[in-house]
C-alpha positions in Angstrom: 24.8 -13.2 -23.6 24.4 -13.0 -19.6 27.5 -10.5 -19.7 26.0 -8.2 -22.7 22.8 -8.3 -20.6 24.8 -6.8 -17.6 26.6 -4.3 -19.8 23.1 -3.1 -20.3 21.8 -3.0 -17.3 24.9 -0.9 -16.1 24.9 1.8 -19.1 21.4 2.2 -18.2 21.6 2.8 -14.7 24.1 5.4 -15.0 21.6 7.0 -17.7 18.8 6.9 -14.7 21.3 8.1 -11.9 23.2 11.2 -14.0 20.5 11.8 -15.9 17.2 13.8 -16.6 14.7 11.1 -14.5 12.5 12.1 -12.6 11.5 9.6 -9.9 8.1 8.4 -10.4 5.6 6.4 -7.6 2.3 5.1 -8.3 1.0 5.6 -4.7 0.5 9.3 -4.1 3.0 11.0 -1.7 5.3 8.4 -1.3 8.8 9.1 -0.9 11.2 7.3 -4.1 14.3 8.3 -6.2 15.0 8.1 -9.4 16.2 4.6 -9.4 13.1 3.5 -8.9 10.1 3.3 -11.1 7.7 1.9 -7.9 4.5 0.6 -7.9 4.4 -0.7 -4.7 2.9 -1.6 -2.0 -0.1 -3.6 -3.5 0.1 -2.6 -7.4 -3.1 -3.6 -8.5 -4.8 -2.0 -5.1 -3.1 1.8 -5.9 -4.2 1.3 -9.6 -7.9 0.5 -7.8 -7.6 3.8 -5.9 -7.0 6.3 -8.9 -9.5 4.5 -11.4 -12.4 2.8 -11.2 -12.7 -0.4 -12.3 -16.1 -2.7 -11.9 -15.3 -6.0 -9.5 -16.9 -9.2 -10.3 -16.4 -9.2 -14.0 -14.8 -11.7 -16.6 -11.4 -12.4 -15.6 -10.0 -11.9 -18.7 -11.5 -8.3 -19.1 -10.4 -7.2 -15.5 -6.6 -8.6 -16.1 -6.2 -6.6 -19.6 -7.6 -3.4 -17.9 -5.6 -3.4 -15.0 -2.6 -4.4 -17.4 -3.0 -1.5 -19.5 -3.4 1.0 -16.4 -0.2 -0.3 -14.9 1.7 -0.4 -18.0 0.4 3.0 -19.3 1.8 4.3 -15.7 5.4 2.7 -16.7 5.5 3.2 -20.0 5.0 7.0 -19.5 6.8 7.8 -16.2 9.6 5.4 -16.2 12.6 4.9 -18.0 15.0 2.2 -18.9 17.6 1.4 -16.7 14.8 2.3 -13.2 14.0 -0.9 -11.1 10.3 -2.1 -11.5 9.0 -2.5 -8.2 5.8 -4.8 -8.3 3.9 -5.7 -5.4 1.4 -8.1 -4.1 -0.8 -8.6 -0.5 -2.3 -11.6 -1.3 -0.7 -13.5 -4.4 -4.5 -13.5 -5.6 -5.1 -14.7 -9.6 -5.2 -10.9 -10.2 -2.4 -10.1 -9.3 -0.7 -12.8 -10.3 -1.6 -12.5 -14.1 -1.2 -8.6 -14.4 2.3 -8.1 -12.1 3.8 -11.6 -14.0 2.8 -10.0 -17.7 3.8 -6.5 -17.0 7.0 -7.2 -15.5 7.9 -9.4 -18.7 7.0 -7.0 -20.8 9.3 -4.1 -19.4 12.2 -5.8 -18.5 14.4 -8.8 -19.3 12.3 -11.8 -18.3 15.5 -13.5 -16.8 16.4 -10.4 -14.8 12.7 -10.7 -12.9 12.9 -11.5 -9.4 10.6 -12.6 -6.6 10.8 -12.3 -3.1 8.2 -13.5 -0.7 6.7 -11.1 2.0 3.9 -12.1 4.7 1.8 -8.6 6.0 0.3 -9.2 9.7 -3.2 -8.1 11.0 -5.3 -8.7 13.7 -8.5 -9.2 11.8 -6.5 -11.9 9.0 -3.9 -12.7 10.9 -0.2 -13.1 8.4 -1.3 -12.6 4.8 1.2 -13.9 2.4 1.9 -11.9 -0.5 5.1 -11.4 -3.0 6.9 -8.1 -4.3 8.7 -8.7 -8.4 11.7 -6.5 -8.9 13.5 -5.8 -12.2 15.5 -3.7 -14.5 13.2 -1.3 -17.0 14.9 -2.3 -20.2 12.0 -2.4 -22.7 10.1 0.7 -22.5 9.6 1.2 -26.3 8.5 -2.1 -26.5 6.0 -1.4 -23.9 4.6 1.6 -25.1 4.1 -0.2 -28.7 2.8 -3.7 -27.1 -0.1 -1.2 -25.7 -0.6 0.8 -28.7 -1.4 -2.4 -30.3 -3.8 -3.6 -27.6 -5.5 0.2 -27.8 -6.0 -0.2 -31.5 -7.1 -4.0 -31.2 -9.5 -2.5 -28.7 -9.9 0.8 -26.9 -9.6 0.6 -22.6 -12.8 2.7 -22.5 -14.4 -0.3 -24.6 -13.4 -2.9 -22.0 -14.4 -0.3 -18.9 -17.3 -0.3 -21.0 -17.8 -3.9 -21.2 -16.8 -4.7 -17.9 -19.6 -2.1 -16.4 -22.2 -3.7 -18.7 -21.4 -6.9 -16.9 -21.9 -5.5 -13.7 -25.2 -3.8 -15.0 -26.7 -6.4 -15.7 -25.6 -8.1 -12.4 -27.3 -4.8 -10.8 -30.7 -4.9 -12.8 -31.2 -9.0 -11.9 -31.1 -7.4 -8.3 -32.8 -4.6 -8.9 -30.2 -2.0 -8.3 -28.9 1.3 -10.1 -26.3 1.0 -12.3 -24.0 3.9 -14.7 -23.3 1.2 -17.1 -25.0 4.0 -19.9 -22.7 6.4 -19.4 -20.7 7.1 -22.6 -16.9 6.0 -22.1 -16.2 6.7 -25.8 -14.3 9.7 -25.0 -12.2 8.0 -21.8 -7.7 7.6 -22.4 -6.2 5.4 -20.2 -3.9 8.1 -19.3 -7.1 10.4 -18.5 -8.5 7.2 -16.5 -5.4 6.5 -14.9 -4.0 10.3 -14.0 -6.9 12.8 -14.4 -10.1 10.7 -13.9 -12.8 10.5 -16.9 -16.0 10.5 -17.9 -16.8 6.9 -16.2 -14.2 7.7 -13.4 
């Protein structure tokens, strides 16, 4: 089984290096090469810079929204055989849930390797995080999973529910909220790559 998986990875790597696969990095303007599907550094932070997602809402909604947006990037921009790179600055609960779920959805679980990292900062001292790496092997499976999730409840609906939670908190503090905007025409791709009515 291990030999067969290793052979599959080698074949996929050849396809990536010799085929028409383009280098993809989630960070704008980051240099990379076509052997890597790069969602580092700090994957969830990069997602939050591309798409407005209200913080402080229900954990299950927040985790689901981040997984779908990061998963959509991998499904639409990356290819089997590329090395998937995911990164956490602090190892918080959101990263633990989203990054491990995405790695296991896009790669064979036995291939996922975790390495610890540390960042030195004058403000906070040393902050420990980690990086996940694995070979993308299940792009089509990931696409099917995302399609099933989207059919069960669109990502726009999840974001609207997150905004509603934020609106309730804002209303109690007498602050304006934008939760009444119509998100019905928003798509995952437009949220991640090109904004949308609720961006």
